[in-house]
C-alpha positions in Angstrom: -105.7 25.8 -19.1 -108.6 25.5 -21.6 -106.2 24.4 -24.3 -105.2 21.5 -22.1 -108.8 20.7 -21.2 -109.7 20.5 -24.9 -106.6 18.4 -25.7 -107.5 15.9 -23.0 -111.1 16.0 -23.9 -110.2 15.1 -27.5 -108.1 12.1 -26.3 -110.9 10.8 -24.1 -113.5 11.1 -26.9 -111.3 9.3 -29.5 -110.5 6.6 -26.9 -114.3 5.8 -26.7 -115.3 6.1 -30.3 -118.5 4.1 -30.0 -119.9 6.1 -27.2 -118.7 9.4 -28.8 -120.5 8.4 -32.0 -123.8 7.7 -30.1 -123.5 11.0 -28.2 -122.6 13.1 -31.3 -125.2 11.4 -33.5 -128.0 11.6 -31.0 -127.3 15.2 -30.0 -126.8 16.2 -33.7 -130.2 14.8 -34.6 -131.9 16.4 -31.6 -130.2 19.7 -32.4 -131.2 19.6 -36.1 -134.8 19.0 -35.1 -134.9 21.8 -32.6 -133.1 24.2 -35.1 -135.7 23.5 -37.8 -138.6 24.0 -35.4 -137.1 27.2 -34.1 -136.7 28.5 -37.6 -140.4 27.8 -38.2 -141.5 29.3 -34.9 -139.5 32.4 -35.6 -141.2 32.7 -39.0 -144.7 32.2 -37.5 -144.0 34.7 -34.7 -143.0 37.3 -37.3 -146.2 37.2 -39.4 -147.5 40.8 -39.8 -145.3 42.0 -36.9 -142.8 43.6 -39.2 -145.0 46.6 -40.1 -143.7 49.9 -38.8 -147.0 50.7 -37.0 -147.9 47.1 -36.0 -148.2 48.1 -32.4 -151.2 50.4 -33.1 -152.9 48.6 -36.0 -155.9 46.4 -35.2 -158.4 44.1 -36.9 -162.1 44.9 -36.3 -164.0 42.0 -34.7 -167.6 41.7 -33.5 -169.6 39.5 -31.1 -173.2 38.6 -30.9 -175.0 36.2 -28.6 -177.3 33.7 -30.4 -179.2 31.0 -28.5 -177.0 31.4 -25.5 -173.7 31.1 -27.4 -171.4 34.0 -28.3 -170.4 34.1 -32.0 -167.3 36.1 -33.1 -166.6 37.2 -36.6 -164.4 39.8 -38.4 -166.6 40.9 -41.3 -168.2 44.3 -41.4 -170.6 46.3 -43.7 -169.4 49.0 -46.1 -170.4 52.1 -44.0 -168.7 50.7 -40.9 -165.1 52.1 -41.5 -166.1 55.6 -42.6 -168.5 55.9 -39.6 -165.8 54.7 -37.2 -163.3 57.3 -38.4 -165.9 60.0 -38.2 -167.1 59.2 -34.7 -163.8 58.4 -32.9 -161.1 61.0 -32.8 -158.7 58.3 -31.6 -158.9 56.6 -35.0 -156.0 57.8 -37.3 -156.7 55.5 -40.3 -159.2 52.8 -41.4 -159.1 50.4 -44.4 -161.6 47.9 -45.8 -160.6 45.0 -47.9 -162.6 42.5 -50.0 -161.8 38.8 -49.9 -163.5 37.7 -53.1 -162.7 35.1 -55.7 -159.7 35.7 -58.0 -160.1 38.4 -60.6 -159.3 38.1 -64.3 -156.6 40.5 -65.5 -156.2 41.2 -69.2 -153.7 43.2 -71.2 -154.1 42.5 -74.9 -154.0 38.7 -75.4 -152.3 38.2 -72.0 -154.8 37.2 -69.3 -154.8 35.3 -66.0 -156.4 35.3 -62.6 -154.9 37.0 -59.6 -155.8 37.6 -55.9 -157.2 41.1 -56.1 -158.8 43.2 -53.4 -160.7 46.5 -53.3 -159.3 48.6 -50.5 -158.9 52.1 -49.1 -155.8 54.3 -49.2 -155.3 53.8 -45.5 -154.3 50.2 -46.2 -150.8 51.3 -47.3 -150.5 53.8 -44.5 -151.0 51.0 -41.9 -149.0 48.2 -43.5 -145.4 48.6 -44.5 -145.3 47.1 -48.0 -142.5 48.6 -50.1 -143.4 50.8 -53.1 -141.2 50.4 -56.1 -142.9 52.9 -58.4 -145.6 55.5 -57.7 -147.5 56.1 -54.5 -149.9 53.4 -53.6 -151.7 55.6 -51.1 -152.4 58.3 -53.7 -153.3 55.7 -56.3 -156.2 54.3 -54.2 -157.7 57.8 -53.8 -159.1 57.7 -57.4 -161.5 55.0 -58.6 -159.8 54.4 -62.0 -156.4 53.4 -60.7 -154.8 50.1 -59.9 -151.8 49.0 -57.8 -149.8 45.9 -58.9 -147.2 43.8 -57.3 -143.8 43.5 -59.1 -144.4 39.9 -60.3 -147.9 40.7 -61.7 -146.6 43.8 -63.4 -143.9 41.6 -65.1 -146.5 39.0 -66.1 -148.7 41.6 -67.7 -146.1 43.8 -69.3 -142.8 41.9 -69.3 -139.8 44.2 -69.1 -141.8 47.2 -70.3 -142.7 49.9 -67.7 -146.1 49.2 -66.2 -146.8 52.8 -64.9 -149.5 54.5 -66.9 -150.6 51.4 -68.7 -154.2 50.1 -68.7 -155.3 46.8 -67.2 -158.8 45.3 -67.8 -160.4 43.5 -64.8 -163.0 40.8 -65.4 -163.5 41.9 -69.0 -165.6 44.8 -67.6 -163.5 47.5 -66.0 -160.3 49.4 -67.1 -157.8 50.7 -64.6 -154.6 52.7 -65.0 -151.5 51.5 -63.3 -150.5 54.2 -60.8 -148.1 52.3 -58.5 -146.1 49.1 -58.4 -145.1 47.6 -55.0 -142.7 44.8 -54.1 -144.2 41.4 -53.8 -145.7 40.9 -50.4 -143.4 38.9 -48.1 -144.1 35.4 -47.0 -144.6 36.4 -43.4 -147.9 38.2 -44.0 -151.4 36.8 -44.0 -152.5 39.1 -46.9 -152.4 37.0 -50.1 -153.1 39.9 -52.5 -151.2 40.7 -55.7 -153.5 43.4 -57.0 -155.1 46.4 -55.2 -158.1 48.3 -56.5 -159.7 51.4 -55.1 -162.7 50.8 -52.8 -164.0 54.0 -54.2 -164.7 52.1 -57.5 -167.1 49.8 -55.6 -168.9 52.8 -54.2 -169.0 54.6 -57.5 -170.6 51.6 -59.2 -173.1 51.2 -56.4 -171.7 47.7 -55.4 -171.0 48.8 -51.8 -174.4 49.3 -50.2 -175.2 51.1 -46.9 -177.0 48.2 -45.3 -175.4 47.4 -41.9 -176.5 43.8 -42.1 -174.3 43.1 -45.2 -171.1 41.8 -43.6 -168.9 41.6 -46.7 -165.7 43.3 -45.8 -162.9 43.1 -43.3 -161.9 46.3 -41.6 -158.5 47.4 -40.1 -157.9 50.4 -37.9 -154.9 52.3 -36.8 -155.2 54.3 -33.6 -153.4 57.4 -32.7 -150.1 57.0 -30.8 -150.7 56.7 -27.1 -154.2 55.4 -27.4 -154.8 52.6 -24.9 -156.6 49.6 -26.5 -158.6 48.6 -23.4 -160.1 52.1 -22.9 -160.9 52.5 -26.6 -162.6 49.1 -26.7 -164.7 50.1 -23.8 -166.0 53.2 -25.8 -166.2 51.2 -29.0 -168.2 48.2 -27.7 -171.7 49.6 -28.7 -170.6 51.1 -32.1 -172.8 48.9 -34.3 -175.7 49.1 -31.9 -175.6 52.9 -32.1 -175.5 53.0 -35.8 -178.0 50.3 -36.7 -180.8 48.3 -35.3 -178.6 45.3 -34.4 -178.5 45.8 -30.6 -177.1 42.4 -30.0 -173.8 43.1 -31.8 -170.8 44.4 -29.9 -167.5 45.5 -31.4 -163.8 45.4 -30.4 -160.4 45.8 -31.9 -157.9 43.0 -31.9 -154.1 43.6 -32.3 -152.8 42.8 -35.8 -149.6 41.4 -34.1 -151.7 38.7 -32.5 -154.1 37.9 -35.3 -152.0 35.2 -37.0 -151.5 33.2 -33.7 -154.5 34.0 -31.5 -157.5 34.1 -33.9 -159.5 31.4 -32.2 -162.4 32.8 -30.2 -164.8 31.2 -27.7 -167.5 33.1 -25.9 -166.2 36.3 -27.4 -162.6 35.9 -26.1 -159.4 34.8 -27.8 -158.5 31.4 -26.5 -155.6 30.6 -28.8 -155.2 29.5 -32.4 -152.1 28.6 -34.4 -150.0 29.4 -31.3 -151.2 26.1 -29.8 -149.6 24.0 -32.6 -146.4 26.1 -32.4 -146.2 25.6 -28.7 -146.8 21.9 -29.0 -144.1 21.3 -31.5 -141.7 23.7 -29.8 -142.1 21.6 -26.7 -141.7 18.4 -28.7 -138.5 19.7 -30.3 -137.1 20.5 -26.9 -138.1 17.1 -25.6 -136.3 15.4 -28.6 -133.2 17.4 -27.7 -133.6 16.5 -24.1 -133.8 12.8 -25.0 -130.5 13.2 -26.8 -129.0 15.0 -23.8 -130.2 12.1 -21.6 -128.2 9.7 -23.7 -125.1 11.8 -23.0 -125.8 11.8 -19.3 -126.5 8.1 -19.1 -123.5 7.0 -21.1 -121.2 9.4 -19.2 -122.4 8.2 -15.8 -122.4 4.6 -17.0 -118.6 5.0 -17.6 -118.1 6.2 -14.0 -116.2 3.1 -13.1 -113.8 3.4 -15.9 -113.1 7.1 -15.2 -113.1 6.9 -11.4 -109.5 5.9 -11.2 -108.7 8.8 -13.5 -110.5 11.1 -11.1 -108.7 9.6 -8.1 -105.2 10.0 -9.6 -106.0 13.6 -10.6 -107.1 14.4 -7.1 -104.1 12.8 -5.5 -102.0 14.8 -8.0 -103.5 18.0 -6.7 -106.4 18.7 -9.0 -109.3 20.5 -7.4 -113.0 19.8 -8.0 -113.3 23.0 -10.1 -110.5 21.8 -12.5 -112.2 18.4 -12.8 -115.6 20.0 -13.5 -114.0 22.2 -16.1 -112.4 19.1 -17.8 -115.6 17.2 -18.0 -117.6 20.3 -19.2 -114.9 20.8 -21.9 -115.6 17.3 -23.1 -119.3 17.8 -23.2 -119.0 21.2 -25.0 -116.6 19.6 -27.6 -119.2 16.8 -28.2 -121.9 19.5 -28.4 -119.8 21.4 -31.0 -119.3 18.2 -33.1 -123.0 17.4 -32.8 -123.9 21.0 -33.9 -121.8 20.7 -37.0 -123.6 17.4 -37.8 -126.9 19.2 -37.1 -126.0 22.0 -39.5 -125.3 19.4 -42.2 -128.6 17.7 -41.5 -130.5 21.0 -41.6 -128.9 22.0 -44.9 -129.9 18.6 -46.4 -133.5 18.6 -45.1 -134.4 22.3 -45.2 -136.2 22.2 -48.5 -138.2 19.2 -47.5 -139.0 20.7 -44.2 -140.3 23.9 -45.9 -142.7 21.7 -47.9 -143.7 19.9 -44.8 -144.8 23.0 -42.9 -146.1 24.6 -46.0 -144.1 27.9 -45.6 -141.4 29.5 -47.7 -139.0 29.9 -44.8 -135.9 32.1 -45.0 -132.6 30.3 -45.2 -131.1 30.8 -41.7 -127.5 30.4 -42.9 -127.6 33.8 -44.6 -128.6 35.5 -41.4 -125.8 36.8 -39.2 -127.8 36.5 -36.0 -128.2 32.8 -36.6 -124.5 32.2 -36.2 -124.3 34.4 -33.1 -127.1 32.4 -31.5 -125.5 29.2 -32.6 -122.4 29.9 -30.4 -124.6 30.4 -27.3 -126.8 27.4 -28.3 -123.7 25.1 -28.4 -122.4 26.2 -25.1 -125.7 26.0 -23.3 -126.5 22.6 -24.7 -123.0 21.3 -23.9 -123.0 22.7 -20.3 -126.6 21.5 -19.6 -125.9 18.0 -20.9 -122.6 17.7 -19.2 -123.3 19.3 -15.8 -124.6 16.2 -14.0 -121.9 13.9 -15.2 -119.2 16.5 -14.5 -120.3 17.1 -10.9 -120.9 13.4 -10.3 -117.6 12.2 -11.5 -115.6 15.1 -9.9 -117.2 14.2 -6.5 -115.5 10.8 -6.2 -113.1 10.5 -3.3 -109.8 8.8 -4.0 -110.0 6.6 -0.9 -113.3 5.2 -2.0 -112.1 4.7 -5.6 -109.1 2.7 -4.8 -110.9 0.4 -2.3 -112.9 -0.9 -5.4 -116.2 0.1 -3.8 -117.2 1.5 -7.1 -117.8 -2.0 -8.4 -120.1 -2.9 -5.6 -123.0 -1.2 -7.0 -125.8 -2.9 -8.9 -125.0 -3.9 -12.5 -127.3 -1.3 -13.9 -125.8 1.7 -12.2 -127.5 4.6 -10.4 -131.1 5.2 -9.9 -131.1 8.6 -11.6 -130.0 6.8 -14.8 -133.0 4.5 -14.6 -135.3 7.4 -14.1 -133.9 9.0 -17.2 -134.4 5.9 -19.3 -138.0 5.6 -18.0 -138.5 9.3 -19.0 -137.1 8.7 -22.5 -139.3 5.8 -23.3 -142.4 7.3 -21.6 -142.0 10.1 -24.1 -141.6 7.6 -26.9 -144.8 5.8 -25.8 -146.7 9.0 -25.6 -145.5 10.2 -29.1 -146.3 6.8 -30.7 -149.8 6.8 -29.2 -150.4 10.4 -30.2 -149.4 9.6 -33.8 -151.8 6.7 -33.8 -154.7 8.7 -32.4 -154.1 11.6 -34.9 -154.2 9.2 -37.8 -157.3 7.6 -36.4 -159.0 11.0 -36.3 -157.9 11.8 -39.8 -159.2 8.5 -41.1 -162.4 8.9 -39.2 -163.1 12.3 -40.7 -161.9 11.4 -44.2 -164.4 8.6 -44.3 -167.2 10.8 -43.2 -170.3 10.9 -45.5 -170.2 14.4 -47.0 -173.7 14.1 -48.5 -172.2 14.8 -51.9 -170.2 12.8 -54.5 -167.0 14.8 -54.9 -165.3 12.7 -57.5 -165.6 13.5 -61.3 -166.8 17.1 -60.4 -165.2 20.4 -61.4 -166.2 24.0 -60.9 -165.3 27.3 -62.7 -165.9 30.9 -61.9 -168.7 32.5 -64.0 -167.4 35.5 -65.9 -169.5 38.2 -67.5 -169.4 36.6 -70.9 -170.6 33.3 -69.4 -173.3 35.1 -67.5 -174.6 36.7 -70.7 -174.8 33.3 -72.4 -175.7 31.2 -69.4 -178.4 29.0 -71.0 -176.5 28.4 -74.3 -173.3 27.5 -72.5 -175.2 25.0 -70.3 -176.9 23.4 -73.3 -173.7 22.9 -75.3 -172.0 21.4 -72.2 -174.9 19.0 -71.7 -174.7 18.0 -75.3 -171.2 16.6 -74.8 -171.1 12.8 -74.2 -168.4 13.4 -71.5 -170.7 15.6 -69.4 -173.4 14.1 -67.2 -174.8 17.1 -65.4 -174.3 20.9 -65.2 -175.5 23.3 -62.5 -174.8 27.0 -61.8 -174.4 27.8 -58.1 -174.1 30.8 -55.8 -170.8 29.5 -54.3 -168.6 26.4 -54.9 -169.6 23.2 -53.3 -166.5 23.4 -51.1 -167.4 26.7 -49.3 -170.2 28.7 -47.8 -170.2 32.3 -49.1 -173.2 33.7 -47.2 -175.2 33.1 -44.0 -177.8 35.0 -42.0 -179.7 34.9 -38.7 -182.5 36.9 -40.2 -184.6 34.3 -42.0 -188.3 34.1 -41.1 -190.9 31.4 -41.5 -194.4 30.6 -40.2 -194.5 29.7 -36.5 -190.9 31.0 -35.8 -190.3 32.5 -32.3 -189.1 36.1 -32.9 -186.4 35.5 -30.3 -185.1 32.4 -32.1 -182.3 33.5 -34.5 -180.3 30.5 -35.8 -177.5 31.1 -38.2 -178.5 29.5 -41.6 -176.2 29.3 -44.5 -177.2 30.3 -48.1 -176.6 28.4 -51.3 -178.1 29.0 -54.7 -178.7 27.0 -58.0 -180.5 27.2 -61.3 -181.2 23.5 -61.9 -180.1 19.9 -61.2 -178.0 20.6 -58.2 -179.0 17.3 -56.6 -177.7 15.2 -59.5 -174.7 17.4 -60.2 -173.5 17.3 -56.6 -174.5 13.7 -56.0 -176.8 14.6 -53.2 -179.6 12.4 -51.8 -183.1 13.7 -52.2 -185.2 12.9 -49.1 -188.5 14.5 -50.1 -189.9 16.6 -52.9 -187.9 17.5 -56.0 -184.9 19.4 -57.2 -184.9 23.1 -58.3 -185.1 23.4 -62.1 -185.9 26.8 -63.5 -185.8 25.4 -67.1 -188.6 23.0 -66.4 -190.4 25.2 -63.7 -189.8 28.9 -64.5 -191.2 29.8 -61.1 -188.4 28.0 -59.4 -186.4 31.2 -59.2 -188.2 31.6 -55.9 -188.1 27.9 -54.9 -185.8 26.4 -52.3 -184.2 23.2 -51.1 -183.3 22.6 -47.4 -181.1 20.1 -45.8 -182.3 17.9 -43.0 -180.6 20.1 -40.4 -182.4 23.2 -41.6 -185.8 21.4 -41.6 -185.1 20.2 -38.1 -184.2 23.7 -36.9 -187.2 25.3 -38.5 -189.5 22.7 -36.8 -191.3 21.5 -40.0 -192.9 18.1 -39.9 -193.5 18.5 -43.6 -191.2 21.1 -45.1 -192.6 20.9 -48.6 -194.6 24.0 -49.5 -193.4 26.0 -46.5 -192.3 29.6 -47.2 -189.0 31.1 -46.0 -188.5 34.8 -46.0 -185.0 36.0 -46.6 -184.5 39.8 -46.9 -187.1 40.9 -49.4 -187.5 37.5 -51.0 -190.0 34.7 -50.2 -188.8 31.2 -51.1 -191.1 28.1 -51.2 -189.5 24.8 -50.2 -189.9 22.2 -53.0 -187.4 19.6 -51.7 -185.4 18.3 -48.8 -181.9 16.8 -49.2 -179.8 14.7 -46.9 -177.4 16.7 -44.8 -174.3 17.6 -46.8 -170.9 19.2 -45.8 -169.5 22.2 -47.6 -167.3 23.7 -44.9 -164.9 22.0 -42.5 -165.4 18.2 -42.4 -164.3 18.4 -38.7 -167.4 20.5 -37.7 -171.0 19.7 -37.0 -173.5 19.7 -39.9 -174.9 23.2 -40.4 -178.4 24.2 -41.7 -178.4 25.2 -45.4 -181.0 26.8 -47.5 -180.5 26.3 -51.3 -182.5 29.0 -53.1 -183.4 29.6 -56.7 -181.3 32.1 -58.8 -182.7 35.3 -57.5 -179.2 36.1 -56.4 -176.2 36.0 -58.7 -174.9 32.5 -59.6 -171.1 32.9 -59.6 -169.9 29.4 -60.3 -170.7 26.6 -62.7 -170.3 22.9 -61.6 -169.8 20.2 -64.2 -170.0 16.5 -63.5 -168.3 14.2 -65.9 -169.7 10.9 -67.0 -168.3 8.0 -65.1 -165.5 6.1 -66.8 -164.5 8.9 -69.1 -160.9 9.9 -69.7 -160.2 13.2 -67.8 -157.8 14.7 -70.3 -160.2 14.3 -73.3 -163.2 15.3 -71.2 -161.5 18.5 -70.0 -160.4 19.2 -73.6 -164.0 19.0 -74.9 -165.3 21.2 -72.1 -162.5 23.7 -72.7 -163.5 24.0 -76.4 -167.0 25.0 -75.3 -165.7 27.4 -72.8 -163.4 29.1 -75.4 -166.5 29.6 -77.5 -168.5 31.4 -74.8 -165.7 32.8 -72.8 -163.1 33.9 -75.3 -159.8 35.4 -74.3 -160.1 34.1 -70.8 -158.1 31.1 -69.3 -160.0 27.9 -68.6 -159.1 27.7 -64.9 -161.2 25.0 -63.3 -160.9 23.2 -59.9 -161.7 19.7 -58.9 -164.1 19.5 -55.9 -162.3 16.5 -54.4 -159.0 18.2 -54.5 -160.4 21.4 -52.9 -162.0 19.2 -50.3 -158.7 17.5 -49.6 -157.1 20.9 -48.8 -159.4 21.1 -45.8 -157.2 18.4 -44.2 -153.9 20.2 -44.9 -153.5 21.6 -41.4 -154.2 18.2 -39.7 -152.1 16.3 -42.2 -149.2 18.7 -41.4 -149.7 18.0 -37.7 -149.7 14.2 -38.3 -146.6 14.4 -40.5 -144.7 16.6 -38.0 -145.8 14.3 -35.1 -144.7 11.2 -37.0 -141.3 12.8 -37.8 -140.5 13.8 -34.2 -141.7 10.4 -33.0 -139.4 8.7 -35.4 -136.5 10.9 -34.2 -137.3 10.3 -30.5 -137.4 6.5 -31.1 -134.1 6.5 -33.0 -132.3 8.6 -30.4 -133.7 6.6 -27.5 -132.7 3.3 -29.1 -129.2 4.7 -29.8 -128.9 5.5 -26.0 -130.3 2.1 -25.1 -127.9 0.4 -27.4 -125.0 2.2 -25.9 -126.1 1.3 -22.4 -126.6 -2.3 -23.3 -123.2 -2.4 -24.9 -121.6 -1.0 -21.8 -123.5 -3.3 -19.4 -122.6 -6.3 -21.5 -119.0 -5.3 -21.5 -119.0 -4.7 -17.8 -120.6 -8.0 -17.0 -118.7 -10.2 -19.4 -116.9 -12.1 -16.6 -120.1 -12.7 -14.8 -121.7 -14.0 -18.0 -118.7 -16.3 -18.7 -118.9 -17.7 -15.1 -122.7 -18.4 -15.6 -122.0 -20.1 -18.9 -119.3 -22.3 -17.3 -121.9 -23.2 -14.6 -124.3 -24.3 -17.2 -126.4 -21.3 -18.1 -127.9 -21.3 -21.6 -127.5 -18.5 -24.1 -131.3 -17.7 -23.8 -131.1 -17.4 -20.0 -128.1 -15.0 -20.3 -129.9 -12.9 -22.9 -133.0 -12.8 -20.7 -130.9 -11.8 -17.7 -129.4 -8.7 -19.5 -132.5 -7.8 -21.4 -134.8 -7.9 -18.4 -133.1 -5.0 -16.7 -134.0 -2.8 -19.6 -137.4 -4.2 -20.5 -138.7 -3.7 -17.0 -137.8 0.0 -17.2 -139.5 0.3 -20.7 -142.6 -1.5 -19.2 -142.7 1.2 -16.5 -142.5 3.8 -19.3 -145.5 2.3 -21.0 -147.5 2.5 -17.7 -146.6 6.2 -17.4 -147.1 7.0 -21.0 -150.6 5.7 -21.4 -152.4 8.1 -19.0 -150.3 11.0 -20.2 -151.4 10.3 -23.8 -155.0 9.9 -22.7 -154.9 13.2 -21.0 -153.4 15.2 -23.8 -155.2 13.5 -26.7 -158.6 13.8 -25.0 -158.1 17.5 -24.9 -157.0 17.6 -28.5 -160.0 15.6 -29.7 -162.3 18.0 -27.9 -161.3 20.7 -30.3 -163.2 18.9 -33.0 -167.0 18.8 -33.2 -166.9 15.6 -35.3 -164.3 13.3 -33.7 -163.5 9.7 -33.0 -163.0 8.2 -29.6 -159.8 6.8 -28.1 -159.6 3.1 -28.6 -157.9 1.3 -25.7 -156.2 -1.1 -28.3 -154.1 1.8 -29.4 -152.3 1.6 -26.0 -152.0 -2.2 -26.2 -150.3 -2.0 -29.6 -148.2 1.0 -28.6 -146.9 -0.8 -25.5 -146.2 -3.9 -27.5 -144.3 -2.0 -30.2 -142.3 0.0 -27.7 -141.3 -3.1 -25.7 -140.4 -4.9 -29.0 -138.2 -2.0 -30.1 -136.4 -1.9 -26.8 -136.0 -5.7 -26.7 -134.6 -5.8 -30.2 -132.2 -3.0 -29.4 -130.9 -4.6 -26.2 -131.0 -8.2 -27.3 -128.4 -7.7 -30.1 -125.8 -6.8 -27.6 -127.0 -9.4 -25.1 -126.7 -12.2 -27.6 -123.3 -11.0 -28.7 -122.2 -11.1 -25.0 -123.8 -14.5 -24.4 -122.0 -16.1 -27.4 -118.5 -15.1 -26.3 -116.3 -18.1 -25.5 -115.9 -18.1 -21.6 -112.3 -19.3 -22.1 -111.4 -16.0 -23.8 -112.8 -14.0 -20.9 -111.5 -16.1 -18.0 -108.1 -17.1 -19.3 -106.4 -14.4 -17.2 -108.2 -15.3 -14.0 
């Protein structure tokens, strides 16, 4: 029976090649889009869920209420993890990690920077990273050992064995290789390639016991059978019991959820990356649904043509079940052909899609489960797309068919078909509007005044050699004609590395504890960064030696502190007292989508870990960098010159939103293409169906333009209704999306005006081509048989 179904289905498909092409191409494109998104979703859902003990491993998070708002963060002090393991018998393992700047590794003349972390042995007990040589757990129990990933071991030692060899870190510390592990997989949020013992930090006195120094992330593995909710209830006042920070509360958050649900509001997880995954998952399904709608519409549009076939089959004894099976066989066959096209499209676009989402996705064609799911996917898609046409066509009664009542219906078919066309183009209107608004938001933020001049500016990590020759290096750089300004800083101008709510100043309410960010400099930061000085002067320890305890504040910090005249005011931070010597215009170091934050720039009482160099305007970059590298090689020998441009680092802050914009644009283009293919097919069918009516009208004197308008109007009115529906839908969704940004644009009503006009124009151009073709046919050719 099924063999016969498929044979007849193939004949029907080949008989209507144009409609078959539209159905197969539309479904194929929709399937390809959904396959790519599902591959990405599967990857994102697997991040850090592959660990053997992932169901009982947690990240430590903390809450604190400040000025009526709950702040949530995941950094802890050094004594936090040991105290936790000691005080809670439910805790099986703990591990701290550092997330510092890249560390310089050296073996002989071979040296380069890598992502290194200091961590505890418990790290490799919690997380299932494969060991190739040695025991990483045992290696981290001694302060003089190091664990390398396979690729780093090869970079350092080539094909020679790494075990037992010595690696120098930051030209200061020697470590012995005691374990080599496989490179961390792509589906983990840990970026590390080198693991150092946390005991080394403790042995060197770099890990202090102060509970206010939140410099490390902590992970915890609970004993089997421990319930998270009951443990968190006991754990909530852990920090308060071990320190004087009564306002801080603690909780564990599942590592399985950390990648997708790490956005917190008022101390509770409210989502995160899962929001974008859900959004594009839904969009991919909608694109596939639009393609399925084409199939439904074109199938039902041909109901007249196939009604006689149904009537004859029923008279010949075919039951409704047999007819349903026949039509479903056709839809499944079309779905199979579409799926083969989709696989071809996926294979061609997979590499580009990986670049678009910024992930090294695994090739699905090498995974057996992918092909098993594919079979189910094809059948489900084919049956869902074909069910309505199958049951509709099989329900025709022979008596009705042969009385020609089928032709008495309106020229543009059934109301359900009109509803589906409206739905298709309402989605198109919504997607086009969304793309427009996303681009508006991107442009709005990219044009934001950062308060610094990011062009012609680089920064470099300060090594120990550079620190020992800080003044000499600075002087030789400034002597270069290519260099305009130089400034050492505590952190790069693209990131905040420290903040506190413990600063004090005269007149401050003890209950008022705003979070203020820290920055540091030695001299000329204002000129080097291109800031605008509002009052006072810049810090300059070379001209004013006492400036090691001077400070600059931005306007936001001066406002929060309540100073009418900030110059000369004293700010106490820990054991230091800084005197304000200048006020600068607000500047942005963190996310450009966020509000301005208060920043205190202090003199170099704390370590200055970066050097910023501003090039003179109009100079050639390659020659300028070569001159600077020559000076660096003199003061920082045997270390690579690895600089970063401030403007490029700033551009990275837009990567997530740019990815959203590109994905939205891609799916919008696909939705428009598929919808237009369906509309083209319907217009072709309607023009063919009404060719005699059109010929009669032309004989009676109707012009080509009036005939084109007659056919096009039936479609354009439906698209107009889609525009009316799509506008409020877009306003609702995009208003919520924009609310996620502190610094955001507003929705301009002209967006909807342009979107509506573009959509109507696309629909009109799609339909008018067939309408014009039908209107230009010679009436004599059509009516000669009448």
